[in-house]
C-alpha positions, 0 to 999 in steps of 0.5 A, a space after each residue: 368188068 360189068 356183069 354183062 361182060 361176066 355173063 358173056 365170058 362165062 357163056 364163051 368159056 362154056 362154048 355156048 350160043 345165047 340160045 343154049 345158055 338160055 335153055 340151060 337156065 330156063 329163060 329166053 334168049 332175049 333175057 340173056 341178050 339183055 343181061 350181056 348188054 346191061 339192059 337189065 339184070 337178073 334177080 338173086 334167084 337167077 344169080 344162084 342158078 347161074 352160080 350152080 349151073 356154071 360152077 362159079 361162086 356167087 361172090 365172083 358172079 356178083 362182085 366181078 373184079 375188085 371194083 363194084 359193078 352194076 350187079 353189086 349195086 343191084 344186090 345192095 339196092 334190092 336188100 335195102 328195098 327188102 328192108 324197107 318193105 318189111 319195115 312198111 309191112 310191120 308198121 302197117 300191121 301195127 297201125 291196123 291193129 291200133 285202129 282195130 283196138 280203137 274201134 273195139 274200145 268204142 264198141 265195148 263202150 257202146 255195149 256197156 251198161 252204166 248204172 248208179 249203185 245204191 250209194 249213188 255212185 256212177 259206174 261207167 267206163 268212160 276211159 274207153 272213149 279217150 283210149 279209143 280215140 288215141 288208138 284210132 289216131 295212132 293207127 291213122 298216123 302210122 298209115 299216113 306216115 307209111 303212105 307218104 313214105 311209099 309215095 315219096 320213094 315211088 316219085 324219087 325212083 322215077 326221077 332218079 
């Protein structure tokens, strides 16, 4: 049974019109109609509200019968998209931090004083330059990689 059929069955069991059903959930009648006709699906917050208002378990609402329906697929897809978004955010933060560390290393190098002591030894923190380049390079690589992944996934979803 599709999710739309489940919503329609719940509504008819409660002897509600689409308008009355929509009022109880604080949504438009068109939203209920779209759910029943499988044109679009509610988000997880709305599923919880439907479950609470009509006293039906989330398991029964999402899974329906033994077969995987479109709502189950949507919940699975939303979960994987959330994981991808979290991964992209964390990777972007790491890339930004690496980039800033690289910039800070160059600033420190520019503000530091090189000098030759009495024994003729040069005191210079030259190691900051390659560390700065490496940090900036790694940060940019992370940004570019995440950018490409986002762009490619965007085009894949439009094609599919």
